[in-house]
N, C-alpha and C positions, 0 to 999 in steps of 0.2 A: 736039537731040542731038545733034551731030555737035563734039565738041575739049571736049566735059563729063568730070569727071575721077570716077569710083566710088571713094565714099570711107566707111569704117567710120561708123556711126551713132551711134557717140557724139565723132566730128569733127566733127559739123554745126555751125554757126552762123550766128546772124542777118546775120550780115555777108557771109554768101556770098553768090555769084550764081552757074549755071551746076554746081548740083550734081546727085551723081547714086547711090542707095544701090541695091543689091543686098539682097533681101530675101525671106523666105516669110513667108507668111499664116498666124496659127495661131489667129487668133480671128475670128468675121463676127458682130457681134451684129446682132441687128435694130434697122430704122431706129428712130427715137425720133423726136417731134415736139413741137416746142421753139416758143417764143414769147419776143419783147422789141422791149421801144423801137423797134429799128430795121425786124425782118422776122418772121414766123416762116416752117415749115416744117418740112421733117425731116430729122435730120440719120443719117450710120452712121457708128459707128465699127470702125475697120479694127485690130486688133493686129498687128502686124509682128516681125521678128526678124532680123537677120544671124549671121552666119558667126561673129561673138567673142561670141554671144548675150547681146547688148543689143536690147530691145524697146523698140517706138517706136509709139506711135497714131497710124494715119492716119483724117482728117476727110472724109466726103463729104456736100457740100451739093445741095440743085437737080437741077438739069441733070444733073449731076456724078454724083448719086445712083443717077439714073435710067440712063445710060448703063454705069454699071460694076458696078450689084447681081448682076447675074447673071452676070458675066466675070468675078467674085475667083473663087476657090474655095481653102476652106482647104486646106492642104497645096501649094498650088502655088506657085512662087516668080516676082517679078515685081522690075520694074527702073522706080525711084520718081524722076523728076527733078525736079527743081524742084518750088515749092510754099512756102506762108505757115509759118513755123517762130513757132510760140507757146509760150512757159511752160509747161510742162506743168501738171496738176494738182501740190501738194505731198505728195500720199494715193499718189501714185504709188511703185511699187516699189524699191527702191534699184537693183535693175540696167536701169532703165529711162531712157530718153534723158529729158535734161530738157526737152525739147521735145516738143510736139505737132504735126503736119503738117496745114495744111487746104491739098486742092489746090485751085487755081482754077484759068482760063485758061488760061495756060501753063504750067502743070504736063504732065505724061507719065507713063501706067501702062503699061509694057508686060510679058508675058508670058513668062518667060524657060526656058528647058528645067529640067526639074528638077537643083538640084545638092544636093550629098552631104556639102561643106561647111554648108552651112547646115542648124540643127539643126530636128527640126521642132516641138521645146518647149525649152522653159529653166524648168529649177526653182531657185530657191535659196532652199535653208531656211535662215532666219534662227535663231540662236543664242536661246534663252528667256532667255537672262542677256541680250541686249540691248534686253528690250523695251521693259523698266523707263526707256529712255532716250530712248525714239522718241515722237517728238508722236502726240496723240490725231488719229486719222483716217489713221494712216499703214497701207495693207494690204502685208500680208505672208502668206509662207507656212511653215508648220512640219511640224514631224516628233518623235513622242516617242511614247509610252504613256500612254494614260487610265486615271485610277484616281478613285476615288470617285465615280461614275459613278451617277448619280442617272435615273429614268426621265421621260421627257417628260410635260410639263404641260400646262394651259392655264392662262393667266392672264390677268388684265384688266387692261388698258395705261389709262392716266393719259387717254387721250384717249378712252376710252368703246370701242374695241375690245376683240377677244379675239384673243389667240396662242399658238400651241404655243411652247414653252422646255425646254431640256435642258441641267443645267450637268456639270461634271467637271474634275477636275485632270488638265491633260497636263505629264508628266515627260520630264526626257530622262536620256541615261547620266551624267549627272552628281549626279543629283537636287533640279537646279532646276525649279519647279514656275511655271505660270501658270495661271489661274481659262479656263476656256470657255464661251461661253455659244452654242449653237446655238438659231435662231431658225426660224419659222416651217416651210418642208419638211424642212428641215436637224435641226429636235430629232427626225422620225421616221427616223433614218437610223441602223442599226444600228451602236453603239459601244461595242465590245467590251473589256473589263480587260485589262492586261496584254501587252498587245498594240500592235506596231507600228504606226501609222497617218501620215498624213500631211491636212493641210487645207490647203487652196489659196484665196487670197484671203479671209484673218481680217482685221477691222479693229481696229487698236488701242483702245481704247475704257478707261473707267476708272466702278468702283461701290463706293460708298462708301470712294472716295481712295486705289483702290487699279489699278494696270495689270489689264486682263485683255482676250483676245481674244472677239470678237462673230463671229457671220458674217454675209454681206452676202449681196447676192441672187444675187451671182457665184460661193458657196464652191463647193467643190468637196471634198469626201469621198472620201479611197481606206482602204477599211479592207482592204484587203489589198495591203501595199507590194511584193508580189511582183506586182503588174500591174504596177509601172514594168518590171520585167524583161521585161516580152512585147514591150517595146518597145526595147527590146536599151540598158538606161540605162547609160552610159558617164562614167564622170568625165570632166572637163577643168577646167585652171589648177588644181584642189585633187589632192590626193594624201592614200593613205593612210588611207582611208574605205572602207566598203563596205557592200552591205545584200543581206541574206539569210534564213534565212525563222529562223534561229540565234542571231544575231548583232546587234546595234543598229549601228545608221550613227552614226560618230563625226564630229565635225569636227577637222580640221586644226588644231595648234597655231596653225599660222601667219595665220589667219583666222577671224574671226568667225563666216560665212557658208558654208554647203555649198549651192555651183555646181555643177547637174549637168546634161548636155543630153541629149537624148532623140532617137536618128535613127531 
């Protein structure tokens, strides 16, 4: 690790060698089984963020998964050095790195003392007016006011299975709206009309040739926007917007997304 340069995640490049990044672990999924023509085994996806708010996914396989699984803790900071850089899934969100890292035999991951300049979480809320131009499959976070909320109902799927579904419209402060569909367990979450709510990890989909947002297995519904305040919500990069119980969160004129860091 001697002589390695610590760089921002956004500056990673496939042609680089001897690089290192300093990041915080913000999500640790369960290990998933996989099988392909080359091999089969287990994969552990890890979500990290650096001090500039750029998110990158790191993948652990095999012996490295067994070595690091219990040692890597959500909220802790780490230095990650070297690893294989691969193009990330195109459905990843706007503030994600264009690469994912696969740790290999030359990689190193070392715990760091807590870094106050690295956020605990990053929220980038996509403006509803931009969704029409996003590719189907893109995952985004949105914020707005639910209206025309239907009760959850059990529907029959084409594959013969049943699933819970709930539909409503999400409006922003400019009157723009997008149809929302929550599936499975998300359909039973309380949705209050005319109250500011946030929806994380929604997928851009299409129904009857119109764009909409559908929940995913990773969707999180924030039914009280003031929950963000309990984690000292602060704005970075963008200016002149606010969250409280009386006023709606506004998008700066200079940027179509709202980027906030939670420390």
